[in-house]
C-alpha positions as CSV (number, residue, x, y, z in Angstrom):
1,M,-0.4,27.5,-22.7
2,T,0.1,31.3,-22.1
3,E,-3.4,32.4,-21.1
4,R,-4.8,30.9,-18.0
5,P,-8.2,31.4,-16.5
6,F,-6.7,31.2,-13.0
7,D,-3.9,32.9,-11.1
8,G,-3.2,30.0,-8.7
9,I,-4.2,26.3,-8.1
10,V,-4.9,24.4,-4.9
11,F,-4.7,20.6,-5.3
12,D,-5.8,17.9,-2.9
13,F,-3.4,15.0,-3.0
14,D,-4.9,11.5,-2.5
15,G,-7.1,10.7,-5.5
16,V,-6.1,14.0,-7.3
17,I,-2.3,13.8,-7.7
18,L,-1.7,10.2,-6.7
19,D,-4.1,7.3,-7.2
20,S,-4.0,6.6,-3.4
21,A,-7.6,7.2,-2.2
22,T,-8.7,3.6,-2.6
23,L,-5.4,2.5,-1.1
24,K,-6.1,4.5,2.1
25,L,-9.7,3.2,2.2
26,D,-8.4,-0.4,2.1
27,A,-5.8,0.4,4.8
28,F,-8.4,1.7,7.2
29,V,-10.6,-1.4,6.6
30,D,-7.5,-3.7,7.1
31,F,-6.7,-1.8,10.3
32,Y,-10.1,-3.0,11.8
33,A,-9.9,-6.5,10.2
34,D,-10.5,-8.2,13.6
35,E,-13.7,-6.3,14.3
36,G,-16.1,-8.2,12.0
37,P,-17.8,-7.4,8.7
38,E,-20.3,-4.8,9.9
39,V,-17.6,-2.7,11.5
40,R,-15.4,-3.0,8.4
41,R,-18.3,-1.9,6.2
42,A,-19.0,1.1,8.4
43,V,-15.3,2.0,8.3
44,A,-15.3,1.9,4.5
45,D,-18.5,3.9,4.3
46,Y,-17.2,6.6,6.6
47,Q,-13.9,6.8,4.7
48,R,-15.6,7.1,1.3
49,V,-17.5,10.2,2.6
50,N,-14.8,11.6,4.7
51,G,-11.6,11.0,2.8
52,G,-10.7,14.7,3.0
53,V,-10.5,14.9,6.8
54,S,-7.6,14.2,9.2
55,R,-7.0,10.6,10.3
56,F,-7.2,11.8,13.9
57,V,-10.8,12.8,13.3
58,K,-11.4,9.4,11.7
59,F,-9.9,7.4,14.4
60,R,-11.8,9.3,17.1
61,Y,-15.0,8.4,15.2
62,F,-14.1,4.8,14.7
63,E,-13.0,4.2,18.3
64,E,-15.5,6.4,20.2
65,T,-18.6,6.4,18.0
66,L,-18.4,3.2,16.0
67,L,-16.9,0.9,18.6
68,G,-17.8,2.8,21.8
69,R,-14.3,2.6,23.2
70,P,-12.7,5.4,25.3
71,L,-9.8,7.1,23.5
72,S,-7.0,9.0,25.2
73,E,-4.8,11.4,23.4
74,E,-1.9,9.0,23.8
75,R,-3.9,6.1,22.3
76,L,-5.1,8.4,19.4
77,R,-1.4,9.3,18.6
78,E,-0.5,5.6,18.8
79,L,-3.2,4.7,16.3
80,A,-2.2,7.5,13.9
81,E,1.4,6.4,14.1
82,R,0.6,2.8,13.3
83,F,-1.5,3.9,10.4
84,A,1.3,6.1,9.1
85,A,3.7,3.2,9.2
86,L,1.2,1.1,7.3
87,V,0.4,3.5,4.5
88,E,3.3,5.9,3.9
89,D,5.4,3.5,1.7
90,R,2.3,2.4,-0.2
91,V,1.2,6.0,-1.0
92,A,4.8,6.9,-2.0
93,E,4.7,4.1,-4.5
94,A,1.2,4.7,-5.8
95,P,0.8,5.6,-9.5
96,A,0.0,9.2,-10.4
97,I,-3.5,10.1,-11.5
98,P,-3.6,10.2,-15.3
99,G,-2.5,13.6,-16.5
100,A,-1.4,14.8,-13.1
101,I,2.3,15.1,-13.7
102,G,1.9,16.8,-17.1
103,T,-0.6,19.2,-15.6
104,L,1.7,20.2,-12.8
105,E,4.6,20.6,-15.2
106,R,2.6,22.9,-17.5
107,H,1.6,25.3,-14.7
108,A,4.4,25.1,-12.1
109,G,6.6,28.2,-12.4
110,H,3.9,30.1,-14.2
111,V,1.3,30.4,-11.3
112,P,1.5,29.3,-7.6
113,V,0.6,25.6,-7.3
114,F,-0.2,24.3,-3.9
115,V,-1.0,20.9,-2.3
116,V,-3.4,21.1,0.6
117,S,-4.2,17.7,2.2
118,A,-5.6,16.1,5.3
119,T,-2.4,14.0,5.5
120,P,-0.1,15.0,8.4
121,E,2.2,17.7,6.9
122,D,5.5,16.0,7.7
123,E,4.4,12.7,6.2
124,L,3.0,14.6,3.1
125,R,6.3,16.4,2.6
126,R,8.2,13.1,2.8
127,I,6.0,11.5,0.2
128,V,6.2,14.6,-2.1
129,D,10.0,14.5,-1.8
130,R,10.2,10.8,-2.5
131,R,8.2,11.2,-5.6
132,G,10.4,14.1,-6.9
133,L,7.4,16.4,-6.9
134,A,8.6,19.1,-4.5
135,R,9.9,21.2,-7.4
136,L,6.4,21.5,-8.8
137,F,4.7,22.9,-5.8
138,T,4.9,26.4,-4.3
139,A,3.9,25.1,-0.9
140,V,2.9,21.7,0.5
141,R,0.5,21.9,3.4
142,G,-1.3,19.3,5.5
143,S,-2.9,18.6,8.9
144,P,-3.2,19.3,11.8
145,L,-4.7,22.5,10.3
146,T,-7.9,21.9,8.2
147,K,-8.1,22.9,4.6
148,K,-10.5,25.8,5.5
149,Q,-7.7,27.1,7.9
150,I,-4.8,26.6,5.5
151,V,-6.2,28.1,2.3
152,P,-6.8,31.7,3.5
153,G,-3.2,31.9,4.7
154,L,-1.8,30.7,1.3
155,L,-3.9,33.3,-0.5
156,A,-2.7,36.1,1.7
157,D,0.9,35.0,1.6
158,H,0.9,34.9,-2.2
159,G,-1.4,37.9,-2.9
160,L,-4.0,35.7,-4.6
161,D,-7.6,36.7,-5.3
162,P,-9.9,33.8,-4.2
163,A,-12.1,34.2,-7.2
164,R,-9.0,33.6,-9.4
165,T,-7.6,30.6,-7.5
166,L,-8.9,27.2,-8.5
167,F,-9.4,24.4,-5.9
168,V,-9.2,20.8,-7.3
169,G,-10.4,18.0,-5.1
170,D,-12.2,14.6,-5.0
171,S,-14.3,15.0,-1.8
172,T,-17.1,17.2,-0.5
173,H,-14.6,18.3,2.2
174,D,-12.6,19.8,-0.6
175,S,-15.7,21.5,-2.2
176,D,-16.8,22.7,1.2
177,A,-13.4,24.2,1.8
178,A,-13.4,25.9,-1.6
179,E,-16.9,27.4,-1.0
180,A,-16.0,28.6,2.5
181,C,-12.8,30.3,1.2
182,G,-14.5,31.7,-2.0
183,L,-12.6,29.6,-4.5
184,P,-14.0,28.1,-7.7
185,F,-14.0,24.3,-7.5
186,L,-13.2,21.5,-10.0
187,G,-14.2,18.0,-8.8
188,I,-12.4,14.7,-9.7
189,V,-14.7,11.8,-10.0
190,A,-12.9,8.6,-11.0
191,P,-14.7,6.1,-13.3
192,G,-17.0,3.8,-11.3
193,V,-17.1,6.2,-8.3
194,E,-20.4,7.8,-7.3
195,N,-20.3,11.5,-7.8
196,P,-20.4,13.0,-4.3
197,F,-20.8,16.7,-5.4
198,P,-23.9,18.8,-5.7
199,A,-25.6,19.0,-9.1
200,G,-23.9,21.6,-11.2
201,T,-20.4,21.0,-9.9
202,V,-17.9,20.8,-12.8
203,T,-16.2,17.4,-12.7
204,I,-13.6,15.5,-14.7
205,A,-12.5,11.9,-14.5
206,D,-8.8,12.7,-14.1
207,L,-6.3,15.4,-14.9
208,T,-5.9,14.6,-18.6
209,D,-8.8,17.0,-19.2
210,F,-7.6,19.6,-16.6
211,E,-7.5,22.6,-18.9
212,D,-11.0,22.1,-20.2
213,G,-12.4,21.4,-16.7
214,A,-10.5,24.4,-15.3
215,R,-12.0,26.8,-17.9
216,R,-15.5,25.5,-17.2
217,A,-15.0,25.7,-13.4
218,M,-13.6,29.2,-13.5
219,G,-16.4,30.2,-15.8
220,R,-18.9,29.3,-13.2
221,G,-17.1,31.5,-10.7
222,A,-16.7,31.1,-6.9
223,G,-19.8,31.3,-4.9
224,Q,-22.1,30.9,-7.9
225,P,-25.1,28.7,-6.9
226,T,-25.2,25.1,-8.1
227,L,-28.0,23.9,-10.3
228,A,-29.4,22.2,-7.2
229,A,-29.4,25.4,-5.3
230,K,-31.1,27.2,-8.1
231,T,-33.8,24.5,-8.3
232,R,-34.5,24.9,-4.5
233,A,-34.7,28.7,-4.8
């Protein structure tokens, strides 16, 4: 492929590059296994909607809002460290999303390709290195900064036009970050998963159809109203 509709690509990681989104959902539920079925359901429901936010935000919600327990910064760090120990090896061994490695190999070296994730950055870098994927990414970025904070810096550092930089993600936190930063968005919606995105969002099941999905997403353009928005207007 020599002609690309984009000048750069921003990928989320879990559920987009590695098939690890369900793995992390199960890990959060297992973390609260002793709290009873209602709490476990609430944890799962929250994770499904908020997969794209930092685990620090999630644990603060689980502990303070869901369970009504006071949470010190020291306790928050302890929970996050326990969770990291639980999931890092599992994520590093998770299968790649179909088409992911081929997509990265086709575009790496031709345009800047970034990972922007809610996973803590040190942990994310270790996983990327263990999978031998570091060579395919121009930059690997994670929390504590949010995606809305990370993306503008990447664009500025690499001289990229937001309207020519595609964001690929599987959560509304990804699509919200893309909209806030002026990037066109391509959603990943795995088979059997409810589509979380607004009507009119371009989606694909995995990265085997990346090129077609990218052309359609870039054709819509950043900031163009969705069908739902047009209907409300």
